MARFIDO-638946 format. One record per residue (C-alpha): residue number from 1; chain; x, y negated, z negated; residue in one letter. Coordinates in Angstrom, 2 decimals. Layout:
# residues N
SITE:NUM:A:X:Y:Z:A
...
//
This chain:
# residues 228
SITE:1:A:140.29:-53.08:-118.45:M
SITE:2:A:140.28:-54.12:-114.69:K
SITE:3:A:139.36:-57.49:-114.18:I
SITE:4:A:138.51:-59.55:-110.74:F
SITE:5:A:137.34:-63.16:-110.83:A
SITE:6:A:136.95:-66.07:-108.01:I
SITE:7:A:136.03:-69.46:-108.04:D
SITE:8:A:135.12:-71.03:-104.90:T
SITE:9:A:133.72:-74.46:-105.89:S
SITE:10:A:136.29:-76.46:-104.44:T
SITE:11:A:138.50:-76.28:-101.25:S
SITE:12:A:141.20:-74.35:-103.25:R
SITE:13:A:139.92:-71.00:-103.93:V
SITE:14:A:141.32:-69.62:-107.06:A
SITE:15:A:141.08:-65.85:-107.70:S
SITE:16:A:142.78:-63.24:-110.04:C
SITE:17:A:143.12:-59.56:-110.66:Y
SITE:18:A:144.47:-58.20:-113.78:V
SITE:19:A:144.68:-54.74:-115.16:D
SITE:20:A:147.23:-52.86:-117.64:D
SITE:21:A:149.83:-52.65:-115.08:E
SITE:22:A:149.33:-55.27:-112.47:K
SITE:23:A:148.45:-59.17:-112.40:K
SITE:24:A:147.80:-60.98:-109.30:V
SITE:25:A:147.17:-64.83:-109.13:F
SITE:26:A:146.05:-66.45:-105.92:I
SITE:27:A:145.42:-70.21:-105.57:D
SITE:28:A:144.80:-70.40:-101.78:L
SITE:29:A:143.91:-74.08:-99.94:E
SITE:30:A:144.12:-73.18:-96.03:T
SITE:31:A:141.19:-75.61:-95.12:H
SITE:32:A:139.60:-72.66:-93.42:E
SITE:33:A:136.09:-71.84:-94.25:K
SITE:34:A:135.51:-70.40:-97.70:H
SITE:35:A:134.54:-66.95:-96.11:G
SITE:36:A:137.79:-67.04:-94.24:L
SITE:37:A:139.62:-67.91:-97.41:Q
SITE:38:A:137.80:-64.75:-99.26:I
SITE:39:A:139.18:-62.45:-96.38:N
SITE:40:A:142.59:-63.84:-96.91:Q
SITE:41:A:142.63:-63.13:-100.59:I
SITE:42:A:141.08:-59.55:-100.11:V
SITE:43:A:144.29:-59.20:-97.80:E
SITE:44:A:146.82:-60.45:-100.22:K
SITE:45:A:145.03:-57.96:-102.69:M
SITE:46:A:145.17:-55.02:-100.41:K
SITE:47:A:146.76:-52.85:-103.09:E
SITE:48:A:143.67:-53.51:-105.37:V
SITE:49:A:141.13:-50.86:-105.50:N
SITE:50:A:137.84:-53.09:-105.77:F
SITE:51:A:135.60:-50.08:-106.42:G
SITE:52:A:137.64:-49.48:-109.80:D
SITE:53:A:136.96:-52.98:-111.19:I
SITE:54:A:135.36:-53.05:-114.85:D
SITE:55:A:134.46:-56.75:-114.89:V
SITE:56:A:133.88:-59.45:-112.23:V
SITE:57:A:134.26:-63.27:-113.21:G
SITE:58:A:132.37:-65.79:-111.22:I
SITE:59:A:132.74:-69.55:-111.21:G
SITE:60:A:129.20:-70.88:-110.96:I
SITE:61:A:129.96:-74.54:-110.15:G
SITE:62:A:129.04:-77.48:-109.95:P
SITE:63:A:130.73:-78.07:-106.54:G
SITE:64:A:130.47:-77.16:-102.85:S
SITE:65:A:127.26:-76.01:-102.24:L
SITE:66:A:128.32:-73.48:-99.30:T
SITE:67:A:131.42:-72.45:-101.07:G
SITE:68:A:129.64:-71.34:-104.24:L
SITE:69:A:127.01:-69.60:-101.98:R
SITE:70:A:129.90:-67.62:-100.36:V
SITE:71:A:131.87:-66.94:-103.34:G
SITE:72:A:128.95:-65.82:-105.64:I
SITE:73:A:127.41:-63.57:-102.89:S
SITE:74:A:131.05:-61.74:-102.58:F
SITE:75:A:131.54:-61.52:-106.01:A
SITE:76:A:127.88:-60.38:-107.15:T
SITE:77:A:128.57:-57.84:-104.31:G
SITE:78:A:131.39:-56.52:-105.99:L
SITE:79:A:129.77:-56.77:-109.51:G
SITE:80:A:126.82:-54.27:-108.63:I
SITE:81:A:126.79:-51.83:-111.32:G
SITE:82:A:129.50:-53.64:-113.40:K
SITE:83:A:129.82:-56.15:-116.12:K
SITE:84:A:129.72:-59.81:-114.90:I
SITE:85:A:130.62:-63.05:-116.58:V
SITE:86:A:130.27:-66.63:-115.36:Q
SITE:87:A:132.50:-69.55:-115.72:V
SITE:88:A:131.82:-73.38:-115.60:N
SITE:89:A:133.82:-74.71:-112.77:S
SITE:90:A:134.25:-77.97:-114.32:L
SITE:91:A:135.60:-76.64:-117.47:K
SITE:92:A:138.05:-74.74:-115.38:L
SITE:93:A:139.45:-77.72:-113.76:I
SITE:94:A:139.59:-79.36:-117.24:A
SITE:95:A:141.57:-76.40:-118.57:S
SITE:96:A:144.46:-77.60:-116.37:N
SITE:97:A:144.82:-80.33:-119.33:L
SITE:98:A:143.78:-78.27:-122.30:K
SITE:99:A:146.61:-79.14:-124.33:F
SITE:100:A:146.06:-83.06:-123.62:Y
SITE:101:A:145.19:-84.62:-127.02:D
SITE:102:A:142.57:-87.06:-125.47:G
SITE:103:A:139.24:-86.90:-123.51:Y
SITE:104:A:139.35:-85.35:-120.14:I
SITE:105:A:136.47:-86.53:-117.74:V
SITE:106:A:135.96:-84.03:-114.98:V
SITE:107:A:134.80:-85.62:-111.57:V
SITE:108:A:133.80:-83.93:-108.33:R
SITE:109:A:132.63:-85.31:-105.42:K
SITE:110:A:128.77:-84.71:-104.65:A
SITE:111:A:126.92:-86.66:-102.28:R
SITE:112:A:126.65:-90.25:-101.24:E
SITE:113:A:128.32:-92.07:-104.02:G
SITE:114:A:127.58:-89.47:-106.62:Y
SITE:115:A:129.73:-87.20:-108.79:L
SITE:116:A:129.42:-84.06:-110.68:Y
SITE:117:A:130.93:-84.68:-113.79:G
SITE:118:A:131.63:-83.24:-117.54:A
SITE:119:A:133.36:-84.67:-120.57:I
SITE:120:A:135.66:-82.50:-122.86:Y
SITE:121:A:138.03:-83.19:-125.58:K
SITE:122:A:141.41:-81.54:-125.31:G
SITE:123:A:143.25:-80.26:-128.52:Q
SITE:124:A:146.87:-79.25:-129.05:R
SITE:125:A:145.85:-75.92:-129.91:D
SITE:126:A:144.57:-75.73:-126.09:G
SITE:127:A:140.84:-75.02:-127.14:N
SITE:128:A:138.51:-77.55:-125.20:L
SITE:129:A:135.65:-78.82:-126.86:I
SITE:130:A:132.65:-80.08:-124.56:E
SITE:131:A:131.50:-83.41:-125.35:I
SITE:132:A:129.14:-84.19:-122.26:E
SITE:133:A:127.67:-80.98:-120.38:A
SITE:134:A:127.76:-81.16:-116.73:P
SITE:135:A:125.91:-83.80:-115.03:F
SITE:136:A:125.35:-85.67:-111.55:I
SITE:137:A:125.58:-89.29:-111.57:D
SITE:138:A:126.83:-92.57:-109.46:S
SITE:139:A:130.46:-93.54:-109.70:I
SITE:140:A:129.37:-96.97:-111.41:D
SITE:141:A:127.30:-95.06:-114.17:S
SITE:142:A:130.10:-92.72:-114.96:I
SITE:143:A:132.63:-95.19:-115.32:R
SITE:144:A:130.22:-97.02:-117.75:E
SITE:145:A:129.64:-93.87:-119.66:K
SITE:146:A:133.44:-93.08:-120.15:A
SITE:147:A:134.06:-96.66:-121.57:K
SITE:148:A:133.13:-95.47:-124.87:K
SITE:149:A:135.90:-92.85:-124.88:Y
SITE:150:A:139.44:-94.09:-125.51:N
SITE:151:A:142.68:-92.10:-124.53:D
SITE:152:A:140.81:-90.62:-121.64:K
SITE:153:A:141.92:-89.29:-118.12:V
SITE:154:A:139.89:-88.54:-115.07:F
SITE:155:A:140.63:-85.22:-113.02:I
SITE:156:A:139.13:-83.52:-110.18:G
SITE:157:A:138.63:-84.74:-106.54:D
SITE:158:A:136.58:-87.65:-107.63:G
SITE:159:A:139.29:-89.12:-109.84:A
SITE:160:A:140.48:-91.40:-106.94:Q
SITE:161:A:137.58:-93.73:-107.86:F
SITE:162:A:139.00:-94.48:-111.36:F
SITE:163:A:142.12:-96.13:-112.69:D
SITE:164:A:142.90:-93.58:-115.63:E
SITE:165:A:144.19:-90.68:-113.35:R
SITE:166:A:147.40:-88.71:-112.91:F
SITE:167:A:149.04:-88.59:-109.42:E
SITE:168:A:149.70:-84.82:-109.62:D
SITE:169:A:147.08:-83.54:-107.24:D
SITE:170:A:147.24:-80.05:-108.35:D
SITE:171:A:145.55:-80.77:-111.81:I
SITE:172:A:142.53:-81.58:-109.81:N
SITE:173:A:141.78:-78.33:-108.65:F
SITE:174:A:140.90:-74.95:-110.29:P
SITE:175:A:143.90:-72.63:-111.60:S
SITE:176:A:143.68:-68.67:-110.96:S
SITE:177:A:145.66:-68.32:-114.32:R
SITE:178:A:143.03:-70.50:-116.08:N
SITE:179:A:140.41:-68.65:-114.75:L
SITE:180:A:141.52:-65.58:-116.25:F
SITE:181:A:142.04:-67.44:-119.56:K
SITE:182:A:138.29:-68.27:-119.31:L
SITE:183:A:136.86:-65.08:-117.94:V
SITE:184:A:138.86:-63.39:-120.88:S
SITE:185:A:137.38:-65.63:-123.23:E
SITE:186:A:133.74:-64.49:-122.24:E
SITE:187:A:134.55:-60.84:-122.03:I
SITE:188:A:136.02:-61.41:-125.58:K
SITE:189:A:132.61:-62.48:-127.21:V
SITE:190:A:130.42:-60.37:-124.81:G
SITE:191:A:128.79:-63.09:-122.68:N
SITE:192:A:127.79:-60.96:-119.90:F
SITE:193:A:125.07:-61.80:-117.56:V
SITE:194:A:122.69:-59.72:-115.37:E
SITE:195:A:122.02:-62.28:-112.82:Y
SITE:196:A:124.33:-64.97:-111.74:V
SITE:197:A:122.88:-68.59:-111.90:E
SITE:198:A:124.73:-71.10:-109.99:P
SITE:199:A:125.08:-74.36:-111.35:M
SITE:200:A:123.85:-76.69:-108.49:Y
SITE:201:A:122.66:-79.91:-110.51:L
SITE:202:A:121.59:-81.21:-107.17:Q
SITE:203:A:118.95:-83.89:-107.41:K
SITE:204:A:117.27:-85.51:-104.17:S
SITE:205:A:118.57:-89.01:-103.07:I
SITE:206:A:115.50:-90.34:-103.94:A
SITE:207:A:115.44:-89.07:-107.61:E
SITE:208:A:118.94:-90.43:-108.16:L
SITE:209:A:118.14:-93.89:-106.66:N
SITE:210:A:115.05:-94.04:-108.92:F
SITE:211:A:117.01:-93.23:-112.06:E
SITE:212:A:119.60:-95.77:-111.02:K
SITE:213:A:116.99:-98.58:-110.50:R
SITE:214:A:115.38:-97.58:-114.20:L
SITE:215:A:119.01:-98.16:-115.54:R
SITE:216:A:119.51:-101.34:-113.66:E
SITE:217:A:116.17:-102.63:-114.81:K
SITE:218:A:116.97:-101.56:-118.56:Q
SITE:219:A:120.18:-103.31:-118.40:N
SITE:220:A:118.88:-106.58:-117.10:L
SITE:221:A:116.20:-106.42:-119.80:E
SITE:222:A:118.76:-105.77:-122.31:N
SITE:223:A:120.96:-109.09:-121.35:M
SITE:224:A:117.67:-111.07:-120.93:Q
SITE:225:A:116.89:-110.02:-124.76:N
SITE:226:A:120.56:-111.05:-125.87:E
SITE:227:A:120.29:-114.32:-124.27:N
SITE:228:A:117.00:-115.26:-126.20:K
//
């Protein structure tokens, strides 16, 4: 089986091509626009016949909106007439710590003080358990949400806002080898899709601020009730 996969949800593009004879893993961060990064990946895979690919794997975010659009457009173009699988880009980042015996809080920068997030439980066998599905929320709300989890660590480009984090920057970005692993898992269980659905999770600033005010109001009411 010939598999090609790509994730363009962050500034570091992860891509791989694997068949029975060849394995190519590329993690590319050049600070170029995603379109140029994809061109560089194609150049590095110049020995690959993209027309012979059997399965295309696509990272669907959440993450950079422009990056997702570029990457998904490229991958779906390759996937015409072929089998396609989708990969959650936050789970892909969490896979960097899949053997961590604790909680993995993946946080990615979204917009104006908000982060994309998801929470997973690592296990010694390397299988991740999803504790909280991908969401978008304020930094303070995520910090509050994570308080109930002991033995936790924050990873992703939003980890800088939290104390419980690693200094190794590489774990904050997708890995092409982990991308291949997740794509292979989707293929194994037959999770093929006809249409790619990006996980944008974007709400308007007005919606996010309204939800924030509701939470603050509820917290104030709870404090007042406790003091009665």
